[in-house]
Backbone as JSON, one array per atom type, in Angstrom:
{
  "sequence": "MPGLFASPPGPTSQQKALTTAETNAATFGLNQAESTLPQATSILQQPLQFFQSLLSGNRQDIMSAIQPAVSSLTSQYETAKRTNNEFAPRGGGATAANAEAPYKEAGDISSLVFQGQQAGAAGVTQIGSLLADLGLGEMGTAGNIALGASSNLLSAQELKTQQQQQLQTGVGSAIGSLVSLLATA",
  "N": [[24.43, -48.78, -3.65], [25.44, -46.14, -1.71], [28.79, -45.24, -0.6], [30.34, -45.91, 2.63], [31.07, -43.52, 4.02], [30.09, -41.58, 2.39], [28.47, -38.55, 1.66], [25.11, -37.82, 2.62], [22.28, -37.68, 0.61], [21.18, -34.49, -0.85], [18.7, -31.82, -0.99], [15.49, -33.09, -2.05], [14.28, -33.8, -5.35], [11.73, -32.91, -5.48], [11.6, -31.01, -3.4], [13.4, -29.18, -4.4], [11.91, -28.24, -6.7], [9.83, -27.17, -5.54], [11.04, -25.07, -4.0], [12.17, -23.6, -6.25], [9.66, -22.85, -7.53], [8.52, -21.29, -5.53], [10.41, -19.32, -5.34], [10.36, -18.23, -7.95], [7.67, -17.22, -7.76], [8.01, -15.21, -5.89], [9.77, -13.52, -7.15], [8.11, -12.78, -9.17], [6.15, -11.37, -7.76], [7.7, -9.26, -6.66], [8.47, -8.01, -9.03], [5.92, -7.38, -10.06], [5.18, -5.53, -7.98], [7.11, -3.51, -8.49], [6.22, -2.36, -10.79], [3.4, -1.82, -10.42], [3.28, -0.21, -8.1], [4.64, 2.45, -8.64], [2.73, 3.16, -10.64], [0.31, 3.34, -9.29], [1.01, 5.26, -7.43], [1.41, 7.48, -9.11], [-1.2, 7.84, -10.18], [-2.55, 8.59, -7.82], [-1.49, 11.0, -7.28], [-2.54, 13.41, -8.38], [-5.15, 13.69, -7.18], [-4.07, 13.98, -4.47], [-2.51, 16.33, -4.75], [-4.6, 18.1, -5.15], [-5.97, 18.01, -2.72], [-3.94, 18.76, -1.11], [-3.56, 21.5, -1.93], [-5.84, 22.67, -0.87], [-5.17, 22.59, 1.79], [-2.98, 24.28, 1.92], [-2.96, 26.88, 2.77], [-2.54, 28.97, 1.21], [-4.28, 31.45, -0.3], [-4.77, 31.86, -3.0], [-4.27, 29.16, -4.14], [-6.21, 27.79, -2.78], [-8.65, 29.03, -3.42], [-8.51, 28.37, -6.26], [-8.7, 25.62, -6.21], [-11.32, 25.27, -5.4], [-12.83, 26.66, -7.17], [-14.86, 25.69, -9.07], [-17.08, 25.32, -7.38], [-17.34, 27.82, -6.23], [-17.93, 29.42, -8.45], [-20.39, 28.43, -9.16], [-21.96, 29.11, -6.97], [-21.57, 31.9, -6.97], [-22.9, 32.44, -9.38], [-25.53, 31.78, -8.66], [-26.22, 33.79, -6.79], [-25.98, 36.0, -8.41], [-28.06, 35.55, -10.23], [-30.14, 35.7, -8.42], [-30.09, 38.3, -7.63], [-30.58, 39.63, -10.14], [-33.14, 38.61, -10.56], [-34.4, 39.8, -8.42], [-34.16, 42.41, -9.03], [-35.48, 42.79, -11.45], [-38.13, 41.73, -10.93], [-39.05, 42.1, -8.32], [-40.83, 44.34, -6.16], [-40.23, 47.78, -6.45], [-38.14, 49.49, -3.86], [-37.81, 49.43, -0.26], [-37.51, 46.61, 0.46], [-36.4, 45.06, -1.64], [-34.08, 46.68, -2.07], [-32.8, 46.2, 0.36], [-32.37, 43.43, 0.39], [-30.69, 43.1, -1.81], [-28.55, 44.66, -0.92], [-27.62, 43.09, 1.27], [-26.89, 40.71, 0.04], [-24.16, 40.49, -0.98], [-22.59, 40.03, 1.39], [-23.69, 37.78, 2.37], [-23.06, 36.17, 0.31], [-20.13, 36.29, 0.62], [-19.97, 35.06, 3.04], [-20.82, 32.44, 2.54], [-18.94, 31.64, 0.63], [-16.71, 31.49, 2.35], [-17.49, 29.48, 3.97], [-17.4, 27.4, 2.15], [-14.64, 27.32, 1.78], [-13.86, 26.5, 4.23], [-15.03, 23.99, 4.5], [-13.83, 22.77, 2.25], [-11.22, 22.61, 3.22], [-11.54, 20.96, 5.37], [-12.31, 18.64, 3.93], [-9.96, 18.25, 2.51], [-8.1, 17.65, 4.45], [-9.04, 15.19, 5.19], [-8.98, 13.69, 2.76], [-6.09, 13.8, 2.21], [-5.16, 12.25, 4.22], [-6.46, 9.71, 3.62], [-5.42, 9.11, 1.15], [-2.68, 8.93, 1.76], [-2.73, 6.73, 3.43], [-3.7, 4.87, 1.57], [-1.48, 4.52, -0.1], [0.54, 3.75, 1.6], [-0.63, 1.22, 2.32], [-0.61, -0.03, -0.2], [2.17, -0.4, -0.73], [3.05, -1.8, 1.5], [1.48, -4.09, 1.21], [2.27, -5.26, -1.26], [5.03, -5.71, -0.72], [4.8, -7.33, 1.52], [3.58, -9.67, 0.7], [5.45, -10.61, -1.28], [7.63, -10.99, 0.42], [6.63, -12.94, 2.22], [6.42, -15.08, 0.38], [9.12, -15.49, -0.28], [10.18, -16.09, 2.29], [8.91, -18.6, 2.58], [10.23, -20.12, 0.64], [12.94, -19.99, 1.64], [12.55, -21.26, 3.93], [11.92, -23.87, 3.07], [14.32, -24.62, 1.99], [15.75, -24.6, 4.29], [14.63, -26.66, 5.66], [15.41, -28.79, 4.12], [18.19, -28.79, 4.61], [18.25, -29.33, 7.22], [17.21, -31.95, 7.15], [19.28, -33.2, 5.84], [21.22, -33.03, 7.66], [20.34, -34.56, 9.75], [20.3, -36.97, 8.46], [23.05, -37.36, 8.1], [23.92, -37.54, 10.86], [22.58, -39.94, 11.64], [23.92, -41.68, 9.93], [26.49, -41.51, 10.94], [26.01, -42.45, 13.53], [25.43, -45.04, 12.97], [27.73, -45.97, 11.78], [29.37, -45.73, 13.97], [28.18, -47.52, 15.76], [28.51, -49.89, 14.24], [31.27, -50.21, 14.17], [31.82, -50.36, 16.86], [30.41, -52.79, 17.38], [32.03, -54.48, 15.8], [34.63, -54.25, 17.1], [34.07, -55.25, 19.61], [33.37, -58.05, 18.76], [35.83, -58.8, 17.91], [37.38, -58.67, 20.17], [36.21, -60.56, 21.73], [36.99, -62.9, 20.4]],
  "CA": [[24.51, -48.34, -2.37], [26.49, -45.19, -1.41], [29.84, -45.59, 0.32], [29.98, -45.7, 4.07], [31.4, -42.2, 4.49], [29.55, -40.68, 1.45], [27.48, -37.6, 2.23], [23.8, -38.07, 2.28], [21.66, -36.88, -0.41], [20.73, -33.13, -0.53], [17.21, -31.71, -1.15], [14.95, -33.92, -3.08], [13.86, -33.09, -6.55], [10.38, -32.19, -5.06], [11.86, -29.8, -2.6], [14.11, -28.24, -5.27], [10.96, -27.82, -7.5], [9.01, -26.31, -4.63], [11.84, -23.83, -3.82], [12.17, -22.9, -7.5], [8.35, -22.28, -7.84], [8.42, -20.15, -4.54], [11.29, -18.23, -5.63], [9.69, -17.53, -9.08], [6.53, -16.48, -7.26], [8.43, -14.11, -5.14], [10.26, -12.64, -8.06], [7.01, -12.18, -9.91], [5.57, -10.37, -6.86], [8.46, -8.03, -6.58], [8.34, -7.32, -10.29], [4.62, -6.62, -10.1], [5.2, -4.28, -7.04], [7.88, -2.5, -9.18], [5.45, -1.72, -11.81], [2.16, -1.22, -9.98], [3.39, 0.93, -7.04], [4.77, 3.69, -9.28], [1.43, 3.6, -11.27], [-0.73, 3.75, -8.25], [1.52, 6.54, -6.76], [1.22, 8.48, -10.08], [-2.64, 8.09, -10.21], [-3.06, 9.23, -6.58], [-0.78, 12.36, -7.13], [-3.51, 14.46, -8.75], [-6.02, 14.12, -6.0], [-3.23, 14.39, -3.48], [-2.15, 17.64, -5.03], [-5.84, 18.91, -4.98], [-6.14, 18.09, -1.27], [-2.84, 19.62, -0.45], [-3.76, 22.85, -2.19], [-6.84, 23.02, 0.06], [-4.65, 22.74, 3.13], [-1.72, 25.01, 1.89], [-3.04, 28.2, 3.49], [-2.3, 29.84, 0.16], [-5.52, 31.84, -0.73], [-4.94, 31.62, -4.5], [-4.37, 27.91, -4.33], [-7.49, 27.28, -2.2], [-9.74, 29.41, -4.44], [-8.36, 27.7, -7.6], [-9.21, 24.36, -6.11], [-12.75, 25.22, -5.07], [-13.35, 27.55, -8.13], [-16.11, 25.27, -9.58], [-18.19, 25.48, -6.44], [-17.51, 29.24, -5.97], [-18.58, 29.85, -9.67], [-21.82, 28.0, -9.12], [-22.48, 29.9, -5.86], [-21.66, 33.34, -7.48], [-24.05, 32.48, -10.38], [-26.74, 31.77, -7.99], [-26.34, 35.06, -6.23], [-26.2, 36.93, -9.54], [-29.36, 35.23, -10.64], [-31.11, 36.26, -7.35], [-29.98, 39.78, -7.74], [-31.32, 39.98, -11.28], [-34.53, 38.43, -10.35], [-34.94, 40.83, -7.44], [-34.16, 43.83, -9.75], [-36.52, 42.75, -12.37], [-39.61, 41.33, -10.52], [-39.41, 42.61, -6.99], [-41.28, 45.81, -6.22], [-39.19, 48.89, -6.06], [-38.29, 50.02, -2.49], [-36.82, 48.91, 0.83], [-37.25, 45.1, 0.6], [-35.41, 44.64, -2.77], [-32.84, 47.22, -1.91], [-32.16, 45.62, 1.57], [-31.87, 42.09, -0.02], [-29.45, 43.43, -2.72], [-27.42, 45.08, -0.11], [-27.18, 42.14, 2.07], [-26.48, 39.56, -0.74], [-22.65, 40.32, -1.01], [-22.25, 39.58, 2.67], [-24.09, 36.45, 2.46], [-22.17, 35.37, -0.59], [-18.81, 36.03, 1.13], [-20.01, 34.1, 4.13], [-20.97, 31.04, 1.88], [-17.59, 31.26, 0.05], [-15.95, 31.14, 3.46], [-17.95, 28.07, 4.32], [-16.77, 26.46, 1.18], [-13.16, 27.24, 1.98], [-13.63, 25.69, 5.46], [-15.5, 22.6, 4.03], [-12.74, 22.27, 1.45], [-10.01, 22.2, 4.03], [-11.83, 19.54, 6.12], [-12.19, 17.49, 2.9], [-8.63, 18.15, 2.08], [-7.39, 16.9, 5.42], [-9.49, 13.76, 5.18], [-8.41, 13.26, 1.49], [-4.67, 13.59, 2.21], [-4.94, 11.07, 5.19], [-6.93, 8.63, 2.98], [-4.36, 8.85, 0.04], [-1.53, 8.42, 2.44], [-3.1, 5.46, 3.94], [-3.69, 3.91, 0.46], [-0.09, 4.43, -0.62], [1.17, 2.87, 2.6], [-1.13, -0.06, 2.13], [-0.09, -0.63, -1.43], [3.59, -0.66, -0.65], [3.19, -2.89, 2.49], [0.82, -5.33, 0.76], [3.13, -5.94, -2.16], [6.19, -6.29, -0.04], [4.48, -8.47, 2.52], [3.35, -10.91, -0.19], [6.72, -11.07, -1.79], [8.35, -11.33, 1.63], [6.15, -14.28, 2.61], [6.83, -16.22, -0.58], [10.57, -15.7, -0.23], [10.23, -16.81, 3.48], [8.49, -20.03, 2.34], [11.36, -20.72, -0.14], [14.1, -20.28, 2.42], [12.09, -22.38, 4.91], [11.95, -25.07, 2.48], [15.75, -24.98, 1.95], [16.35, -24.91, 5.59], [14.19, -28.08, 6.04], [16.26, -29.8, 3.41], [19.42, -28.85, 5.2], [17.95, -30.09, 8.52], [17.03, -33.38, 6.74], [20.64, -33.71, 5.48], [22.02, -33.11, 8.86], [19.72, -35.66, 10.45], [20.87, -38.22, 7.83], [24.52, -37.45, 8.55], [24.02, -38.06, 12.18], [22.15, -41.29, 11.66], [24.97, -42.43, 9.38], [27.67, -41.52, 11.9], [25.74, -43.31, 14.56], [25.31, -46.42, 12.37], [29.05, -46.32, 11.59], [29.92, -45.97, 15.27], [27.76, -48.81, 16.27], [29.17, -51.05, 13.54], [32.76, -50.32, 14.62], [31.69, -50.93, 18.29], [30.22, -54.27, 17.2], [33.28, -55.14, 15.17], [35.68, -54.32, 18.09], [33.4, -56.3, 20.63], [33.56, -59.17, 18.15], [37.3, -59.01, 17.72], [37.74, -58.72, 21.46], [35.78, -62.01, 22.22], [37.49, -63.96, 19.59]],
  "C": [[25.69, -47.34, -2.32], [27.57, -45.79, -0.47], [29.49, -45.28, 1.66], [30.14, -44.27, 4.51], [30.9, -41.19, 3.46], [28.58, -39.69, 2.16], [26.13, -37.99, 1.8], [23.24, -37.12, 1.2], [21.15, -35.45, 0.05], [19.18, -32.99, -0.71], [16.68, -32.6, -2.21], [14.38, -33.07, -4.33], [12.6, -32.25, -6.34], [10.57, -30.96, -4.33], [12.59, -28.79, -3.41], [12.95, -27.5, -6.23], [10.08, -26.82, -6.81], [9.72, -24.96, -4.38], [11.87, -22.96, -5.08], [10.75, -22.17, -7.67], [8.12, -21.1, -6.81], [9.35, -19.01, -4.81], [10.81, -17.48, -6.89], [8.54, -16.58, -8.62], [7.0, -15.08, -6.58], [8.99, -13.09, -6.12], [9.19, -11.98, -8.88], [6.3, -11.1, -9.02], [6.37, -9.12, -6.79], [8.47, -7.27, -7.91], [7.05, -6.61, -10.47], [4.64, -5.37, -9.14], [5.97, -3.21, -7.82], [7.11, -1.74, -10.23], [4.12, -1.2, -11.29], [2.36, -0.1, -8.92], [3.73, 2.31, -7.75], [3.44, 4.26, -10.03], [0.49, 4.04, -10.3], [-0.25, 5.05, -7.64], [1.23, 7.65, -7.78], [-0.31, 8.8, -10.08], [-3.12, 8.88, -9.03], [-2.35, 10.66, -6.46], [-1.59, 13.41, -7.51], [-4.48, 14.64, -7.63], [-5.29, 14.5, -4.72], [-2.83, 15.92, -3.62], [-3.38, 18.7, -4.76], [-6.03, 19.1, -3.44], [-5.12, 18.94, -0.64], [-3.03, 21.08, -0.79], [-4.87, 23.46, -1.2], [-6.19, 23.21, 1.46], [-3.33, 23.65, 3.09], [-1.8, 26.36, 2.61], [-2.8, 29.33, 2.35], [-3.79, 30.28, -0.43], [-5.81, 31.54, -2.17], [-5.15, 30.09, -4.91], [-5.76, 27.25, -3.91], [-8.61, 27.75, -3.13], [-9.64, 28.8, -5.8], [-8.99, 26.37, -7.45], [-10.72, 24.32, -5.9], [-13.47, 26.16, -6.1], [-14.64, 27.02, -8.72], [-17.34, 25.58, -8.71], [-18.32, 27.0, -6.16], [-18.26, 29.91, -7.21], [-20.06, 29.58, -9.58], [-22.5, 28.91, -8.0], [-22.66, 31.4, -6.31], [-22.77, 33.48, -8.51], [-25.35, 32.57, -9.69], [-27.13, 33.08, -7.3], [-26.62, 36.12, -7.28], [-27.64, 36.74, -10.2], [-30.45, 35.81, -9.66], [-31.13, 37.74, -7.5], [-30.7, 40.32, -8.98], [-32.74, 39.78, -11.2], [-35.2, 39.43, -9.43], [-34.91, 42.2, -8.29], [-35.25, 43.83, -10.75], [-37.99, 42.48, -11.91], [-39.99, 41.76, -9.13], [-39.88, 44.12, -7.0], [-40.2, 46.82, -5.77], [-39.34, 49.36, -4.52], [-37.38, 49.22, -1.61], [-36.57, 47.43, 0.9], [-36.24, 44.61, -0.4], [-34.11, 45.24, -2.49], [-32.04, 46.52, -0.64], [-31.59, 44.21, 1.1], [-30.64, 42.29, -0.86], [-28.29, 43.87, -2.0], [-26.91, 44.03, 0.72], [-26.6, 40.84, 1.28], [-24.91, 39.46, -0.77], [-22.06, 39.69, 0.3], [-22.46, 38.1, 2.8], [-23.28, 35.48, 1.48], [-20.79, 35.16, -0.11], [-18.86, 34.95, 2.2], [-20.13, 32.69, 3.57], [-19.68, 30.67, 1.23], [-16.63, 30.88, 1.19], [-16.24, 29.8, 4.01], [-17.44, 27.06, 3.38], [-15.4, 26.2, 1.35], [-12.97, 26.33, 3.18], [-14.04, 24.21, 5.19], [-14.43, 21.99, 3.23], [-11.56, 21.89, 2.22], [-10.21, 20.99, 4.88], [-11.78, 18.4, 5.2], [-10.64, 17.18, 2.52], [-7.84, 17.36, 3.15], [-7.69, 15.47, 5.47], [-8.95, 13.11, 3.95], [-6.91, 12.85, 1.54], [-4.4, 12.37, 3.07], [-5.3, 9.79, 4.33], [-5.76, 8.07, 1.91], [-3.09, 8.26, 0.72], [-1.62, 7.08, 2.9], [-3.1, 4.38, 2.7], [-2.22, 3.62, -0.09], [0.71, 3.55, 0.33], [0.68, 1.41, 2.44], [-0.6, -0.74, 0.87], [1.27, -1.25, -1.25], [3.73, -1.88, 0.4], [2.49, -4.18, 1.99], [1.68, -6.03, -0.24], [4.41, -6.45, -1.59], [6.01, -7.31, 0.84], [4.32, -9.66, 1.71], [4.69, -11.39, -0.76], [7.59, -11.6, -0.71], [7.92, -12.71, 2.11], [6.42, -15.36, 1.74], [8.27, -16.44, -0.42], [10.88, -16.43, 1.09], [9.96, -18.3, 3.35], [9.6, -20.74, 1.57], [12.53, -21.04, 0.7], [13.78, -21.22, 3.49], [12.27, -23.81, 4.36], [13.39, -25.53, 2.3], [16.28, -25.27, 3.3], [15.87, -26.27, 6.09], [14.96, -29.12, 5.33], [17.61, -29.98, 3.98], [19.35, -29.55, 6.43], [17.85, -31.62, 8.3], [18.38, -34.0, 6.56], [21.44, -33.78, 6.76], [21.61, -34.23, 9.75], [20.3, -36.99, 9.85], [22.24, -38.44, 8.11], [24.67, -38.01, 9.94], [23.6, -39.49, 12.35], [23.3, -42.16, 10.97], [26.12, -42.62, 10.25], [27.3, -42.4, 13.03], [25.69, -44.75, 14.14], [26.82, -46.92, 12.19], [29.67, -46.6, 12.94], [29.46, -47.21, 15.93], [28.3, -49.99, 15.62], [30.56, -51.24, 13.96], [32.74, -50.86, 16.0], [31.49, -52.38, 18.2], [31.46, -55.11, 16.8], [34.44, -55.24, 16.28], [35.26, -55.32, 19.15], [33.64, -57.6, 20.02], [35.02, -59.73, 18.13], [37.85, -59.31, 19.29], [37.37, -60.1, 22.09], [36.4, -63.09, 21.49], [38.92, -64.37, 19.99]]
}
């Protein structure tokens, strides 16, 4: 039996084990965040740069980003022009269609630029949201685990304080009973 004025026991071995497990889980979560967040950020950089080039306002960057679609469109207009020249009857209809084709092609390319800029705005927003979600999720998980560990330690400290108060109350009651017994004797 411990002495009358000995301090009460600290956290139990079970509480210590739980705190250690929670601390290890929090450390693991933080370590995972340190490795996965840079990887995710790196992976998302290429599409982010693509979308940003669409929003840059720089004609060369925009045209470079949509070049595959422009090449396909240009090829379609060239094929139509060749077909017109080879198979359409000579005269006003073929000449008018060939004369109108460059303006339609320019209009279609402008539409591609506009659609690309809309897609760019949506893409940048989505990627930004993904990056924020990754960071917040990893940090939130680690923070919750660390909070659990500190809560467990706080509960152990509260238990120790309660035990000290009970001990002090018991000692005071024993002294009071002893003084009362001595006074009546």
